[in-house]
N, C-alpha and C positions, 0 to 999 in steps of 0.2 A: 265596437270597430277595431280599437288597438288590440284586442285580444285574438280576433281574427287575422288582421296583417301580420301579427308576428307567429300566428302557427301555420297558416294556410296560403299569406302571399309571399311570406319568405320561408318557405319549409327547408330544413337541412337535414342532414344525415343525421346528426346529435337529436334533431327535435323529433323525427320519423321514428326512432329507436325506441321511445315511449309512447308512439300513438297506440292506442289501444286497437282501432282497427286499420292496420296496415295501409288499407286502400283510403284515398282521399274521395269524398263526394263530388258530384259533378256542378258545376257553375248553375245548372238549372235546379237542381235540389236545393242549393243554397238561397237560389231566388225565391223557392217556396220558403224557405225560413224567413227569408226579410219580408215576404207579403204577411206570413202569419205573426212573425215574431215582430216586427217592426210597426207597419203600417195598421195592421188589425189588433195588436196587442196593447200598443201604449195609450190609447183612449181609454181601453177598458180597465187596464191597470190602475191608472189617475182616476179614475171616477171616484171612487169611495174615497180616498184620500182629500180629492178636491172639495166633496161633500163635507168632510170633517174640519177641513181650513174655511170653508165658509161658514159653517156654524161657530167655529171659534170667533173667527171676524165678525158674527153677526150679533154675539154675545151669549148665543145659545148654550152655548159649549164653553163660554169663559173661562168656566173654573179649572179647564185642563191646562191653564196657562198659571194656575193658582197653587201650583205643588210647590213644595220646600226648594229653595234654590240652596242645596248642600250638596256636597259631594256624596255624603251617607245616602241621601234619597237618591240622587243620580244613579249610585252602584246598586240600590235597590231597585231601582227600575228596570237597568241594564241586565241584571238577572232574570227579573220577572218577563221581561219582553222577550229574552232569548229564549227561554225555557218555553213560554206561551206560544210564541211564533213557530218554534220547532216542533212542538207536539201537534199544533194546528195543522202546519204544513204537511205534517206526515198523515195525520188521520184523514184531511182532504185527500191528499195524493191516493191513500189506500183505498178509501170509498170509491174514486174515481176507478178504480181497477176492479173494485167488488161489485159495485151496485151496476146492473145492466145500463141503466136509463142513463148514469153518470159516464161509465166507459164509452157511450155513444158520441160523448162529447169530447171525452180527454183522450179518446184514440188517435185523435188528428195530430196531438203532439208526437204520437209514436211512428206516425211516416217519417220522422227524420231518425231512422236508426243508426246512421252514422253521423251524428250531430255536430255542429259548429258552435260556438258563441252565440250566433244568430237566433238559435233556437231555444233560447233561455226562458222565455216566456212566449214561446211560439204554441199559445192554445187559443182555443175559442173565445169569445168574451164571456158567457158565462161561468167557464172554469178561473178566468183570469179575475172577473169580479170577486169570485167567492174566495179566492186565493187571496186578494187584497185587503181582507177584512181583520188586517193585523191589529189595528188601531182600536177596534171593537172586541177582539179576544184578549188583549194586553190588558187593555183598561178594565174588563170584567174579572180578569184573575185579580187583578191588585184591588178592585172594590172588594172581593172577598177577603182579602188579607189585611187592607189598613182602610179602608172605606176611601179610599182617596185615588184618582187616576195616576198613571205612572207620568214621569216627565215627559213632556210631549216632544222636547228636541230629542230626547234618547229613543222613544219609539222610532222616529223617523231615521234615526242614526243607524241604530241596530238593523233595521228592515232592509235599509239601501246596503249595507255591508253582508248581510246574509243572502240578501235575493239578487241584491246586483252583484257583489263580487263572487261570494261562493257559488251564487247559480251558474256565472260565467264559466268559474273552474269546471263544475260538473259537466258543463257542455262543451267544454274546449276541445274533448276527444284524445287529450294528451294526458298522460300519467307523470306526477312530479318525482324526480328520482330523491329527492328526501321525505316523501310521505309514504310509507308502505301501503301498498295496494290494498291489504287487508289489515288495515289498522283497527285496532280494537274498540276504539271510541266514535272516530269519526268516518263517517261515509265518505268515499273517494271517488275520483272520475273515473276511475276503471269500472269501480261497482254502478255508478249511473248509467255508464256506457252498457252495461250488461243489462240494465233495467230497460234501457230506450230497445234495445235489439231484441229481447226475449219475453219481457213481460205482456201481459196480454189481459183479456178478462178474466177476472177470479183465478190468477196466476202473477201477483205482484212480487216482483224481486228488489228491495232495497228502496221502498216509497219514502223511507226518512230523508230529510234534509242535511241536517249537521250532523246529530248524533245519531249512533247506530242502536241506542237502547229500546226503541220503539221497535225497530225492525227485529230486535232480539226477542221482544214479548211474543211477537206472532209467527216468529220462524221465517221471516221472509227473507231468506238467504240462499243464494246460488251457489252449488256444489259439483256442477258439472263441469265438462270439458269442451263443450262445444266452442266457448269462448275464454280464451285464459291471456292474463296480462300481459303487458308488452313486456316487462322483466323476465318472465317465465320465457317466452318466447324468444327472446336473446338468449335463455340459457340452453335453446334447443337448436340454437345455431340458426334461428328464420330472420335475424335482423342484420345481417352481415352488411359490409359497406360494399359488397359485390351485386348482392340483392338490390340494394339502393340503386347503383348504377346502371345495373342492366336492366332491371325490371320497373322498379317505382319511377326513378328520375325521368326517364323517356314519356312516361304515361302520365306526369304529373297534370292537372286540369291549370288552364289558364284562367284563374279568377280576375284578371284584369277585364274581361267582359262585361262583368258587373257594372263596370263603369261607363258602357255603352248602351246608348238610348236604343239603337238598332237591335242588340242583344236583347233587350227586355221587350220590343215589340215582338219579336220573333217566338219570344218563348214564354211569355206571362201566361198563356194557357196552361201549357205544359206544368209550368211552375206552380199554377194554382190547384193543379190535379193531382201533384206531390203534395201538396199541403192539406187538402180537403177531399179529395176524391179517391178512387179505385187506384189509380196511380202511385198514389202514397203507399197502398198496401201492398201492391208489388214490389216496389223499392224495399220495403221494410224485410218482405221476406227473404229476399234475395241477398240482403245484408244480414241477416240472421243463418242464411244458409252459406254463408261466405263467399258468395258470387260479387 
């Protein structure tokens, strides 16, 4: 919510200059993100971690709390979790675009082609459950190296930062002035916007999460000109204050309606259609064409 409030509830010219898509999504589209990314997503992304915590509490996985309490082991755990989670996130996301049956599930996330932070985990439950197997993946990797699980505090700290913070940055729709849009190591919000707008079945762009290495291996890069980063749009003169005042500012959506019960009652069907129906496909195509 703080990310959305900062970038969308209180937009400014300086913020808009770095918005990858110069247009703002409709409140109904954001409501669709909320349905899918808040109400439907939260139970599914907490399902596996809840089972993990319950098994630890019952004693079945008590050994997950018996790792060495040293900074060296916690540093080791941090590295293993970061790499394992990032590779797994890329792999599962890439499969979601390449395998037809998995794309049938994942495609709903791409209905939000002009995303806001509410779309960070706006996926159907099967996708979110599979993507939340981080403790399984990280512990499997650690057992192969040391025969011990990773530090349980570290695994949840790292996944909270990567999925929570970096994921919301990915979906904030705005580029950061201090982080190059084509950073050689890190994936950026611009590249993830390209992914949302242009990726489809068997045509994945930038399916990686934090590190770009995995996309480099499979050549999942975008080199077209249909979508350009905001900084390049600025150089072309398309992010002028005059355009902001004459074209963008008068047409800014009023997101305060998201606090209105009557708005929800009037628009929930359309919002759900954008999230899981053909209306979402139409919205995605319109954004990809620049409409």
